[in-house]
C-alpha positions as CSV (number, residue, x, y, z in Angstrom):
1,M,116.9,21.1,226.2
2,R,117.3,21.2,222.3
3,T,119.5,18.7,220.6
4,V,122.2,19.9,218.2
5,E,119.8,18.2,215.4
6,E,117.0,20.0,216.4
7,H,118.9,23.2,216.5
8,I,120.0,22.6,213.0
9,D,116.0,21.9,211.7
10,E,114.8,25.0,213.6
11,I,117.8,27.9,212.5
12,K,117.3,26.1,208.9
13,N,113.4,26.6,208.8
14,R,111.9,28.5,211.0
15,A,114.6,30.8,212.8
16,D,113.5,34.8,213.1
17,M,117.1,35.9,213.5
18,V,120.7,34.5,214.0
19,D,122.6,37.3,215.3
20,N,125.8,37.1,213.1
21,Q,127.6,39.4,215.2
22,L,128.2,36.6,217.2
23,I,129.2,34.1,215.2
24,E,132.7,35.4,215.1
25,L,133.3,33.5,218.3
26,V,132.7,30.1,216.9
27,E,135.3,28.2,216.0
28,C,135.9,27.4,211.8
29,E,138.1,26.2,209.3
30,N,135.9,26.5,206.4
31,P,137.1,29.7,204.2
32,Y,133.8,30.4,203.5
33,G,132.4,30.4,206.8
34,K,135.2,32.3,208.2
35,H,134.1,34.8,205.7
36,W,130.7,34.9,206.7
37,Q,132.2,35.6,210.3
38,R,133.3,38.6,209.0
39,Y,130.7,39.7,207.2
40,T,129.1,41.9,209.6
41,R,132.9,43.5,210.8
42,L,133.3,44.5,207.0
43,N,129.7,45.8,206.1
44,I,127.7,48.7,207.7
45,G,124.9,47.9,210.6
46,V,124.1,44.0,209.4
47,K,122.8,41.1,212.3
48,D,120.9,38.9,210.1
49,I,120.2,38.8,206.2
50,R,118.0,37.0,204.1
51,P,116.6,38.0,200.7
52,R,113.2,38.9,199.9
53,F,113.8,38.5,196.1
54,G,116.0,36.4,194.5
55,K,119.0,34.1,195.1
56,F,121.5,34.9,197.5
57,T,123.0,32.0,200.1
58,T,123.9,32.1,203.9
59,P,125.3,29.9,205.8
60,W,121.6,29.0,207.3
61,N,119.5,29.8,204.3
62,T,116.5,30.6,206.2
63,P,113.5,31.2,204.4
64,N,112.0,35.1,204.1
65,R,108.6,34.7,205.6
66,K,106.7,36.2,202.7
67,D,103.9,36.6,204.6
68,L,105.3,39.0,206.9
69,W,107.9,40.8,204.3
70,P,106.6,40.2,201.0
71,F,108.9,41.9,198.2
72,P,106.8,44.9,197.1
73,K,105.4,45.5,193.1
74,L,108.0,48.2,192.4
75,R,106.5,50.9,190.4
76,Y,106.6,54.5,190.3
77,I,104.4,57.0,192.3
78,S,104.2,60.7,192.7
79,D,103.0,61.0,196.3
80,S,105.0,63.1,198.2
81,L,106.8,62.2,201.2
82,E,104.6,64.3,203.8
83,D,101.2,62.4,202.4
84,V,103.3,58.9,203.0
85,L,104.1,59.6,206.6
86,N,100.9,61.9,207.4
87,D,98.9,59.0,206.1
88,R,100.4,56.3,208.1
89,A,100.4,58.2,211.1
90,L,96.5,58.3,211.2
91,E,96.2,54.9,209.9
92,L,98.0,53.3,212.6
93,F,96.5,56.0,215.1
94,Q,93.1,54.5,214.0
95,K,94.8,50.9,214.2
96,A,95.4,51.6,217.8
97,R,91.9,53.4,219.2
98,D,90.0,50.6,217.4
99,T,91.7,48.0,219.5
100,D,92.0,49.7,222.9
101,R,95.6,50.3,222.5
102,D,97.8,53.4,223.3
103,I,100.8,53.9,220.9
104,Y,104.3,54.2,222.2
105,I,106.9,55.4,219.9
106,M,110.6,54.9,220.4
107,W,112.6,58.2,219.5
108,S,116.4,58.5,219.5
109,G,116.6,61.9,218.6
110,G,117.3,60.8,215.0
111,I,115.9,62.1,211.5
112,D,113.6,58.7,211.1
113,S,112.5,58.7,214.8
114,S,111.7,62.1,214.5
115,G,109.8,61.9,211.1
116,V,107.5,59.4,212.7
117,L,107.1,61.4,216.1
118,A,106.4,64.6,214.0
119,A,103.7,62.8,211.5
120,F,101.9,62.1,214.6
121,I,102.1,65.0,216.3
122,Q,100.8,67.3,213.4
123,T,97.9,64.8,212.1
124,L,96.5,64.1,215.5
125,S,94.5,66.9,217.8
126,E,95.8,68.0,221.2
127,A,93.1,65.6,222.5
128,D,94.3,62.9,220.6
129,R,97.7,62.7,221.3
130,E,97.0,61.4,224.4
131,I,97.8,58.6,223.0
132,L,101.1,58.7,222.8
133,T,104.0,58.2,224.9
134,V,107.5,58.7,223.4
135,V,110.2,56.1,224.8
136,M,113.5,57.9,225.4
137,S,116.3,58.1,227.3
138,T,118.6,61.3,227.9
139,D,121.2,60.9,225.6
140,C,118.2,61.3,222.8
141,V,117.5,64.5,224.5
142,L,121.3,65.4,223.6
143,E,120.8,64.6,219.8
144,N,117.9,66.6,219.7
145,P,117.3,69.1,222.5
146,D,115.2,71.9,220.7
147,F,112.6,68.7,219.2
148,Y,112.4,67.9,222.8
149,K,112.3,71.3,224.4
150,R,109.4,72.4,222.1
151,H,107.6,69.3,221.4
152,I,107.8,66.6,223.7
153,S,108.7,67.9,227.2
154,G,105.2,69.1,228.9
155,K,103.0,68.3,225.8
156,L,103.5,64.1,225.4
157,K,104.3,61.4,227.9
158,I,107.7,59.9,228.2
159,I,108.8,56.8,229.7
160,Q,112.4,55.7,230.0
161,V,113.6,53.1,227.5
162,N,114.9,50.8,230.4
163,Q,111.4,50.9,231.7
164,V,109.7,48.9,228.9
165,D,109.8,45.6,228.3
166,V,108.7,43.8,225.4
167,S,106.4,41.0,225.9
168,N,103.0,39.3,224.8
169,E,101.4,41.2,227.9
170,F,103.3,44.5,226.9
171,L,102.3,44.3,223.2
172,E,98.2,43.3,223.7
173,K,98.3,46.2,225.1
174,H,100.6,49.3,223.3
175,M,101.4,49.7,219.9
176,L,105.2,49.7,219.5
177,L,106.7,52.1,216.8
178,H,110.2,52.8,215.8
179,G,112.2,54.8,213.3
180,D,113.5,51.5,211.3
181,P,114.1,50.8,208.6
182,G,114.4,54.7,207.6
183,D,117.8,54.1,207.1
184,C,117.1,52.2,203.7
185,L,114.0,53.8,202.6
186,Y,115.6,57.4,203.0
187,G,118.6,56.6,201.1
188,P,121.5,54.0,200.8
189,S,124.8,54.7,203.4
190,I,126.7,57.4,202.1
191,G,130.0,56.2,204.0
192,A,130.0,52.8,201.4
193,F,130.6,55.0,198.5
194,A,131.6,58.4,199.9
195,H,135.1,58.2,198.2
196,L,133.3,57.6,195.0
197,I,131.1,61.1,194.6
198,E,134.0,63.7,194.0
199,S,134.6,61.5,190.9
200,K,130.8,60.6,190.1
201,Q,131.4,57.0,190.0
202,H,128.9,56.4,192.6
203,L,126.3,57.1,189.6
204,L,128.0,54.3,187.1
205,P,126.6,51.4,186.3
206,A,126.8,49.0,189.0
207,N,127.0,45.4,187.5
208,E,129.5,46.7,184.9
209,N,131.9,48.2,187.8
210,R,131.8,45.6,190.4
211,H,135.5,46.4,191.0
212,I,134.6,49.8,191.6
213,I,132.3,48.5,194.7
214,K,134.5,46.5,195.7
215,T,137.3,49.3,196.9
216,F,134.7,50.1,199.9
217,Y,136.3,46.6,201.0
218,D,139.9,47.0,199.8
219,R,140.1,50.3,202.0
220,Q,139.1,48.9,205.3
221,Q,141.9,48.5,207.9
222,S,141.0,46.2,210.7
223,K,141.8,42.3,211.8
224,W,138.6,41.5,209.6
225,A,139.9,42.3,206.3
226,H,141.1,39.9,204.0
227,P,142.0,40.4,200.4
228,D,139.2,37.9,198.7
229,F,136.2,39.0,200.6
230,G,135.1,42.2,199.0
231,E,135.4,40.6,195.4
232,W,133.4,37.2,197.3
233,Y,130.4,39.1,198.4
234,V,130.4,42.3,196.2
235,N,129.9,39.4,193.7
236,K,126.7,37.9,195.4
237,V,125.1,41.2,196.0
238,A,125.4,42.2,192.7
239,D,124.2,39.2,191.3
240,N,121.3,39.2,193.6
241,F,120.7,42.9,192.5
242,A,121.3,42.2,188.6
243,E,118.3,39.5,189.0
244,A,115.7,41.8,189.9
245,N,116.5,44.0,186.7
246,L,115.0,46.9,187.8
247,E,114.4,49.8,185.4
248,N,115.0,52.9,187.9
249,A,117.8,51.0,190.2
250,Y,121.3,50.0,188.7
251,T,123.9,52.4,190.2
252,I,126.6,51.9,192.5
253,A,124.8,53.9,194.8
254,D,121.6,52.0,193.9
255,Y,123.3,48.9,194.8
256,W,123.9,50.1,198.1
257,W,120.5,50.9,198.5
258,W,119.5,47.3,197.4
259,H,121.9,45.6,200.0
260,Y,119.2,47.1,202.7
261,F,116.2,47.5,201.3
262,N,116.3,43.6,199.9
263,L,118.8,41.7,202.3
264,K,118.8,43.8,205.5
265,Y,115.5,44.8,205.3
266,Q,113.8,42.3,207.5
267,F,116.2,42.1,210.7
268,S,115.9,45.9,210.9
269,M,112.5,45.7,212.1
270,Q,112.9,43.5,215.1
271,R,115.2,45.5,217.0
272,P,113.1,46.4,219.8
273,L,112.5,42.9,220.1
274,Q,116.0,42.0,221.0
275,H,116.9,45.2,222.6
276,M,114.3,45.8,224.7
277,V,113.1,42.3,226.3
278,K,114.2,41.6,229.8
279,D,113.6,37.7,229.4
280,Y,115.1,36.7,226.2
281,K,113.4,32.8,226.8
282,R,109.8,33.8,227.1
283,G,109.0,34.5,223.4
284,L,106.3,35.9,221.7
285,R,102.9,35.0,220.7
286,E,102.7,34.4,217.0
287,D,99.6,36.7,216.3
288,I,101.6,39.3,218.9
289,Y,104.7,38.9,217.0
290,A,102.9,39.1,213.4
291,R,100.9,41.9,214.8
292,F,104.4,44.2,215.8
293,I,105.5,43.8,212.3
294,N,102.4,44.5,210.1
295,E,102.4,47.5,212.3
296,V,106.0,48.7,211.9
297,F,106.0,52.4,210.6
298,F,108.0,52.5,207.8
299,H,106.9,49.0,206.9
300,T,104.1,49.5,203.8
301,E,104.1,49.2,200.3
302,R,103.5,52.5,199.4
303,M,106.7,53.9,201.5
304,Q,108.8,51.6,199.6
305,Q,107.3,52.6,196.4
306,W,108.2,56.4,197.4
307,S,111.5,55.0,198.1
308,Y,112.3,53.3,194.7
309,S,110.7,56.3,192.9
310,N,113.0,58.8,194.5
311,L,116.4,56.8,194.2
312,Q,117.8,58.9,191.7
313,T,116.9,62.3,193.5
314,F,118.8,60.9,197.0
315,Y,121.9,61.7,195.4
316,E,121.6,65.4,194.4
317,K,123.2,66.8,197.6
318,V,125.6,64.1,198.7
319,H,128.4,66.2,197.4
320,L,127.1,68.3,200.7
321,G,128.3,65.3,203.1
322,E,126.4,64.5,206.0
323,R,124.2,67.5,205.1
324,G,122.7,65.8,201.5
325,T,121.8,62.6,203.3
326,K,118.1,61.6,204.1
327,W,117.1,65.5,202.3
328,Q,113.6,64.9,201.6
329,A,113.4,63.7,205.8
330,R,115.2,66.7,206.6
331,D,112.8,69.1,204.3
332,Y,110.0,67.3,206.2
333,L,111.1,67.6,209.6
334,H,112.1,71.5,208.7
335,K,108.6,72.4,207.7
336,F,107.1,71.4,210.7
337,D,109.7,72.9,213.2
338,G,111.9,75.1,211.4
339,N,115.1,73.7,213.0
340,D,118.1,75.4,210.6
341,R,120.2,73.9,213.5
342,Y,119.3,70.6,212.9
343,Y,118.5,70.6,209.3
344,Y,122.4,72.2,208.5
345,H,123.7,70.1,210.9
346,K,122.3,66.8,212.2
347,A,125.2,64.2,211.4
348,K,124.6,60.4,211.5
349,I,125.6,58.9,214.3
350,A,124.9,55.4,215.6
351,S,122.5,55.8,218.4
352,N,122.8,54.1,221.6
353,A,121.5,50.0,221.8
354,T,118.7,50.7,224.8
355,D,120.0,47.5,226.3
356,R,123.7,47.9,226.8
357,E,123.2,47.9,230.3
358,R,121.4,44.4,230.1
359,R,124.1,43.6,227.6
360,Q,126.9,44.5,229.9
361,L,125.9,41.6,232.2
362,E,125.1,38.9,229.6
363,I,125.6,37.7,226.0
364,S,122.8,38.0,224.0
365,P,121.3,35.0,222.2
366,F,123.0,33.7,219.2
367,Y,119.7,32.9,217.3
368,Y,115.8,33.9,217.7
369,D,113.5,30.9,217.3
370,H,110.1,31.0,215.6
371,T,108.6,32.1,218.8
372,N,111.3,35.0,219.2
373,C,112.4,32.8,222.5
374,G,116.5,33.7,222.4
375,W,119.4,30.6,222.4
376,Y,122.3,31.4,223.7
377,P,126.2,29.9,223.0
378,W,126.2,28.2,226.5
379,E,123.0,26.0,226.0
380,T,123.5,22.2,224.9
381,G,123.7,22.3,220.9
382,V,123.5,25.7,220.0
383,T,127.7,26.4,219.6
384,E,127.8,22.8,217.5
385,A,124.7,23.7,215.6
386,I,125.9,27.3,214.4
387,R,129.6,25.4,213.9
388,Y,128.0,22.6,211.1
389,F,126.2,25.6,208.8
390,L,129.7,27.9,209.3
391,E,131.8,24.5,208.2
392,N,129.1,23.6,205.3
393,Y,128.3,26.8,203.9
394,E,129.5,26.2,200.2
395,G,130.0,30.4,199.8
């Protein structure tokens, strides 16, 4: 049992993640605290935000672990996506074999995880593919039935996602891979600036056109919408973006790439540690946790440099709508399997949470401490600690 003060100290200095999607349940009078309660509802796909670079304040200001999530040296590279993905698959295969572990790949049927799986299928011999197991559900088959039929069924080992329990024991014996943060590295969320594409305003300089970025929030109609939120939040992100002063990133579309690349990057790759754990109080050993993060498929400096080097190309086909998103990744998959239907018609949809059955039975933890142990809102001092941060947040 921890006191309020101990929870405050843990969150402020060491917590792995604060689930900001749950803090809306906490009563708060501070206007900036209320804004923070809104931000997960008014942004696309966020839970925890913390900057890898520059100044960006949150209620908790938990520091980014630079040993696990260093900000990369952003420079232009000419490497092809095919080389980046295939080389990473070979690297991870060698690590798994050297440490006598099987490779479990979480496959949703989406572009990101299909690319991860395709990289291993292409680069490994049939004998070497014995090391692979596909973690999936029937929903995944519906999203990409041709890929399942041609490349998984009868060819690779399969395990249902609800049979996997991510624990110290599991991660000692298995390398667990997934498709995050592919959403960031293949290009920004087109939904945030889709209304600007026809007029090409998404290509305007971000810093001088913050009022245009704000229209994303002005257009939203929900109980969480607030007339002051957009200007406040856009200025926070835009100030952080301007601080980076990147030569190759400066447009409104690039702003949304930066929003993920710098702020959302860290939490996204931890999803399996929250979605596939049967006992949130169990925690993980530090060495196991660090190895899991360092082996995230897309989490390499080279992949981040590829993303930065191809920013302008990300927007070449956005006028095509969904078909214009992640087109380099689509090209990579199409070269692999020639699936025209998937290439031209795959729409971006949110994958079903792998722990949805569990979440129907219990509320998720409010935060995960430095051992990845979850702390629930009903535990002594937890809600009081969250309220303390929200009420004292200065924006």
